[in-house]
Phi, psi and omega in degrees: 000132180286164178299321179296316179297321177297317180296315178302316180297317180293319179297320180297337182268357181292148174288163178306319180293318178295321179296321177299314180295320179297315179301314180299316179297315184293321178300315179294316178300312182296319179296317179296317178299316179298314179300318180295321180293317178298316179298317180294317179296320179295313180298326181279357178084008183290344182256359185303316181295319178297317179296315180299315179297317180296317179296321178296318179294322178297313179298332179277004178080018182264018178238169178219155179297148177279000000 
């Protein structure tokens, strides 16, 4: 049995209260992981083309205020 399968089995056995706490923890964990990945990609220059394209479209009047 893979680690993922073991984890899935354990999550299925959580009580409703434990599952609620797990969900809250996972949302925070996932957001932190996403933020770290975006920061690393930005630092590595992987987002430069997207930023450049977005700025060019904005300058061309193809954007609108949020």
